[in-house]
C-alpha positions as CSV (number, residue, x, y, z in Angstrom):
1,X,-112.0,89.6,105.7
2,X,-111.6,85.6,104.4
3,X,-109.3,82.9,105.6
4,X,-107.0,80.4,104.0
5,X,-105.8,77.7,105.2
6,X,-102.3,75.8,105.0
7,X,-100.6,72.6,105.1
8,X,-97.9,73.1,107.0
9,X,-94.5,72.0,105.1
10,X,-91.0,72.6,104.8
11,X,-90.7,76.8,105.1
12,X,-94.0,77.2,106.5
13,X,-93.9,74.6,110.2
14,X,-95.3,77.3,112.2
15,X,-96.4,80.8,112.6
16,X,-93.5,82.9,112.6
17,X,-92.4,80.7,109.7
18,X,-95.5,81.6,107.7
19,X,-95.0,85.3,108.8
20,X,-92.0,85.1,107.0
21,X,-93.0,83.6,104.2
22,X,-95.6,86.0,104.0
23,X,-93.1,89.2,103.7
24,X,-91.2,87.9,101.7
25,X,-93.8,86.9,98.9
26,X,-95.1,90.2,99.6
27,X,-92.1,92.4,99.1
28,X,-91.6,91.2,95.6
29,X,-94.6,92.5,94.3
30,X,-94.7,95.5,96.4
31,X,-91.9,97.5,97.0
32,X,-93.5,100.2,99.0
33,X,-94.5,97.7,101.6
34,X,-94.8,98.3,105.3
35,X,-94.8,95.6,107.7
36,X,-96.0,96.2,111.2
37,X,-96.4,93.6,114.2
38,X,-99.2,94.2,115.9
39,X,-100.1,93.0,119.3
40,X,-101.1,89.7,119.5
41,X,-104.8,88.6,119.7
42,X,-106.0,86.3,122.6
43,X,-108.5,83.7,122.3
44,X,-109.8,82.9,125.5
45,X,-109.4,79.1,127.0
46,X,-112.2,77.0,127.4
47,X,-112.9,74.8,130.0
48,X,-109.8,72.2,129.1
49,X,-108.2,74.2,126.1
50,X,-105.4,77.0,126.7
51,X,-105.7,80.4,125.8
52,X,-104.8,81.5,122.3
53,X,-101.7,83.4,121.7
54,X,-102.2,84.7,117.6
55,X,-99.9,86.9,116.5
56,X,-101.1,89.5,113.6
57,X,-98.8,91.4,111.0
58,X,-99.9,94.2,109.0
59,X,-99.1,95.1,105.5
60,X,-100.0,98.4,104.6
61,X,-99.5,99.6,100.9
62,X,-99.2,96.1,99.5
63,X,-100.3,96.0,95.6
64,X,-100.9,99.4,94.7
65,X,-102.4,100.6,98.3
66,X,-104.2,97.8,99.8
67,X,-103.9,97.5,103.5
68,X,-104.2,94.1,105.4
69,X,-104.2,92.9,108.5
70,X,-103.3,88.9,108.9
71,X,-103.7,86.8,112.4
72,X,-101.6,83.3,111.9
73,X,-103.2,80.6,113.8
74,X,-101.0,77.4,114.5
75,X,-103.2,73.3,114.5
76,X,-101.4,70.6,114.6
77,X,-101.3,70.3,111.0
78,X,-102.1,73.4,109.9
79,X,-102.0,77.0,109.6
80,X,-105.0,79.0,109.4
81,X,-104.5,82.9,108.4
82,X,-107.3,84.8,108.9
83,X,-107.0,88.5,106.8
84,X,-109.1,91.5,106.6
85,X,-108.7,93.8,103.9
86,X,-109.4,97.3,103.6
87,X,-108.5,100.2,100.7
88,X,-106.7,102.9,103.4
89,X,-105.3,102.4,106.2
90,X,-108.2,104.3,108.5
91,X,-111.1,101.9,107.1
92,X,-108.9,98.8,108.2
93,X,-108.0,100.5,111.6
94,X,-111.9,101.6,112.1
95,X,-113.4,98.1,111.2
96,X,-110.5,96.3,113.1
97,X,-112.2,95.4,116.4
98,X,-114.1,93.8,113.7
99,X,-111.6,91.2,113.0
100,X,-110.5,90.7,116.4
101,X,-114.0,89.3,117.5
102,X,-113.5,87.2,114.2
103,X,-110.2,85.6,115.2
104,X,-111.1,85.2,119.2
105,X,-114.8,83.1,117.5
106,X,-112.3,80.1,115.9
107,X,-112.6,77.4,117.7
108,X,-110.2,73.9,116.3
109,X,-112.7,71.1,116.6
110,X,-109.8,67.9,115.6
111,X,-107.6,66.8,112.8
112,X,-108.9,63.3,112.8
113,X,-112.3,64.1,111.6
114,X,-114.7,60.9,110.6
115,X,-117.5,61.0,108.4
116,X,-120.4,58.5,110.5
117,X,-122.2,56.3,107.9
């Protein structure tokens, strides 16, 4: 599992646009790619923060047989992509519960972090 953080910009201003862009980029290199929209992951709410519904899509048979599920978490200035990658669809499904736990552990702190001197 790994993550990537991208700044929101034209063409990737929200999770939906980022998901579409990922599909377009991956299909160029992987003509046999199969995309599955899977059940969103719910990050539980806390005191003054509501629950977050995180969209997830799965890439099957990408880049010569790879299997990945990607969760797209939107923040005010970024989109965080949390990825589980596997060599088989069976192993991806086997490890998916741990992926869900990782996504649910995500907490956004702030975008205006300042180092105190």
